[in-house]
N, C-alpha and C positions, 0 to 999 in steps of 0.2 A: 553627212550621212547619219541616219538615225541609229542610235545605239542598239546592238543586238540584245534580244531578250535572253537572260541567263537560262541555260538549258534545263537546269534542275529546279528552277523556282517558278516556272510558268510566266505568264504575261502579267505584268504589274497592273493593279487596279488603278483606274483614273481617279482624279479627285472629285469630290462632290460638286465643285463648281463646274467642272467640264461636263459632268453628267447632266447638270441642269441646263447648261448652254446647248448641249446637243440633243436633248430629249425631244424638242418639238420638231427639229429637222429630221431626226431619225424616224419618227412616226409617219411623216408625210412624204418620205422619199422611197419610191418603188425600187430605185437602183440600189439603195442601201439594203433593202430587204433581200434583193436578188443576191448581192454580195454575201450577206450573212447566211443565206440558205446554201450558197455554194461552199462557203467555209465550213458550215455544219456538216456537209457531206464529205469533207476533206480533213477530218480530224482538227477542225478549227483554224485552218490556214488557207490562204488564197494568194495566187501570184498576180502581180501587176498586169501581166499580159492577158491573164484570164479576165480581169476586170475590164480592160480596154476592149476585149472581144465582145463584152456584153453591151458596149456603147457608153461605158463610163468614161468621163473625161479625166485627163491628167490633173487638171486644176481641182476637181472635186476630190480625187484621191489624196492629193497633197494637203488639201484643206482638212480632211478628216484625220490625217496623221498629225498635223500641227495642233489641232484642238484636242488631241488625246483620245478621240473616239476609237481610232485604230492604232495598233502598235506594230512596229517593225520587228520581225523575227530575223530576217536576213534582208540584204538589199534586194528590193523587188518582190518580197514575200511578206505578207501582213497577217495579223490576227485581228479580224473585226470583232468587236465586243471585248469582253474582259474575263473570259473564262480561263482557267488554268489549262495549259497545253499538256497532253499526255506524251509519252515517249513516241507513240506513233505520229503525233502531231509534229514533233521535232524531226523525225525521220522524213516525213513527207515534205516538210518545209525545206530541208536540205536538198532533196531531189528537185523540187520546184526552183530553188535558187540557182542550181547549176545550169538548168535549161532544158529545153525539149529533148526527148529521147534519153534522158539521164535515168539511171536506176540506182537503187540502194544496193550495195555490194559488200563483198568481203566480210569483215567481222560483224557489221550491222545486219547484213543479210542473214548471217547465222543466228544473230540475236533475235531477229524478227521471227524466225522459224522456231526458236526455242531450243536449238541444239547447242548453243554456247552463249553465255552472256558476254557483253563487251564492256570492259571497264574504262575504255578510252573516252575522253570528252569530245574528240573529233569524230564526225560521222563519215563513213566511207561511201562515196558516190562514184559510179563509173559513167563516163560520158563519151560519146563518139566524137565530140568536138574538143578543140583545145580550150581548156578553161583553167583558170588559176584557182588553187586552193585558197580558202579564205577562213576567217575566224570561225572555228567550230566545224569546218568541213574539209575533208581531205579528198581531193578529186583525183581519180585515176582515169587516164585516157585509154580508150580501147573500143574497137568496133565489135559489137556483139552479134552473134548469129540470132535470128528470130527465135530459135528454140532455146536460147540462153536467157530469155526474158519472160517473166510471168508477172502477175499482179496478186498480191496478198492483202486483203482488207483495204483495197483501194490504193496501195502503195506499189509502184513499179519496182521490181526487185529481180536480181539474177536468179535463174533456176537453181534448184538444189544441186544439180550436177556441176554447173558453172561455179556456184559458191564453193563447192568442195575443191575444185581445181584452184580457185583463187586463194582459199584458206591454206592449201598445201604449200603456198609460197610465203606465207607470213606467220604460220604457227610452227612451234616445235613439233617433232614427230609424235611425242607422247600426247600432246594436246590435240593433234589431228586425230590420233587413234581414239581419244575420248569423244570427239565430235562424231566420228564414224559410228562408234558404239551407241551414242545417243540417237543418231539417225536410224540405226537398226531398231532401237526400242520404239521409235515413233513411226516405224514402217515407211520411211522416206526414201530408202535406197532403191534406185532404179538402175541396174547395171547396164542396161541397153543405152539409156540416156548418157550415163557416165562414159561408156565406151565411145559414144559419138563425140562427146566433148573432147576426149583424149585424142581422137583422130583429127579433129579440127584444130588442135593446138599442139602440134609436134614441137619438141624443143623446149617447152616450158620447164624450168628447173624444178618446179614443184612436183613434176611427174615421178621423180625418183622416190618421193614419199607416198604419193597417192597410189601408184600402180600396185605395190605390195598389198595394200588394203583391198583393192579391187580383185586381185587374184585370190586372196584368202576368202573373200565373200563368195566368189564363184565356186571355189573349192568346197566350202562349207555346204552350199546349197546342193552341189552335185554328189557329195560323198556322205551326207548324213544317211545312215542306214535304216533307222527304225523310228517309229512314232515316239518311243521312249527317249531316244536320243534328242529328238526334236523338242520334247517337253523339257528335257534337262537344259538345253540351250536357251529355251524361252525363259526358264527360271533365272539363268545367269543374266540375261538381258534386263529382266525386270528389276533385279537387285543391283544392277550396275557393276557386275563382276566381269572380268575379262574372259573372253571365250578361249578355250584351248584349241591348239592346232589339231585338226582331225586326222585320224588314221595315219600316224607317223610311226617310223621305226625307231625303237629305243632298245638298246642292248640286244639287237637282233630280232626283236619281236615287234609286230605291228600292233600298236595300242589304239584304243578308240579316241583318246585325246591326251595331249600333253601340253602344259604351259611352258613354252620355250624359256630357257634360262633358269628353270626351277627343277626341283626333284619331285614334282607332283604330277601324277598320272590319273586319269579317270577311265574306268572301264564300264561299259553299259551292259548289264546282265539282262538282256531281253530274252525271254523264253524262245522267241522265234529264231534267234541266232545262236542259242546255246541249248538246244533241246536234246542233243545226244550225250551219252555217258562219256564218249571220247572227247567231245568238246569241253565238257565239264572238267575232266581231268587235265586237259591241256591248259585250260584257263588257270587252274590252281598251280600248275608247274610254272607257268609264265609269271604269275603273281609272286611266287616265292623267289624266283630268279631276280625279279626287279627289286624286291625288298632287300635281298642280299646285296644288291648293287647300290643300295641307299635310297631308293625311290619310295615315296608314299603312294600307295594305290588306293584310290577311292572307287568303290564298286557301287554303281547305281542300279537299283532294282525298282520295279513297279511299287513294291511295298514301301521302300525307302522314300519314294517320291511323295508319299502321303504325309511326310514330316519334312517339308522343304526347309524349315528353319534349321534343322539338324545338318542338312547338306550345306547350307550357306555358312554355318559356323565352322564346319570342317574345311571348307575352301578358304575362308578368311584366315583361319589359323595356319593353313598351309601356304598361303600367299600373303606375306606380311604387307606387301605394297598394293593389295587388291583394293583397299578403300582409303 
């Protein structure tokens, strides 16, 4: 078996002798040009089965591997030519190596979307067929619903909702929370699709970590009271800060937001919801009561939103683990 190309160093360049030997044949072979065009549209990689489907012979494929014109990335997956493969090239090569109907999944599906980088050297691929893991690839067997599969930049990959369910089983809860918040910032969250995935996969142990996030997201969307509160939450998302739980009871008072496990509270002073003198006085009494109980109350106004850096500094200082 040909040696696997190192994942981080791309496809090695062939020697000058092999380039000279293959130059004439490459220029006069239509099938070679077809293979190289196919690879160019697939991040520089092509599967043996794809080459055979074009009418290429096994003898010709093996000959090009022997003389160094093509390099083996995985068994049955090659890199025609000598360009450096990108990360997307390695991802697609892994999917092609596992076989038809396979998709990029779990950590690497999250990395492809940009919601979380994957420090692992092995690439996660899910296949409906029994397939053994191999060097550089970790295969997960599972039959996916058609709605659980999509294509990003030519790479078959699990849907965002299915990726979240899978990640809930391999990430720590705090890491999963960060993936959720990054998905919010990138506007990837689709609660309807996620609910459908949950309904199709009862009993998955990752649900105990995923369902609280889903409930919080629905609650936030349903209970955000004012445009000012929406702008405030958008600011937190942009800055990568945790969102407070909305409209919870603290010390007998319902507050606009509270970061669980902390002594920090936020109140949104929107004129629409605090226009009466009685409301104004009640807010001050509530703030004083909370301060006596040891809570720090951050009051957000339209005017204060004009200096977002000041708000961010106040939250970071009040939440030591925020960044």
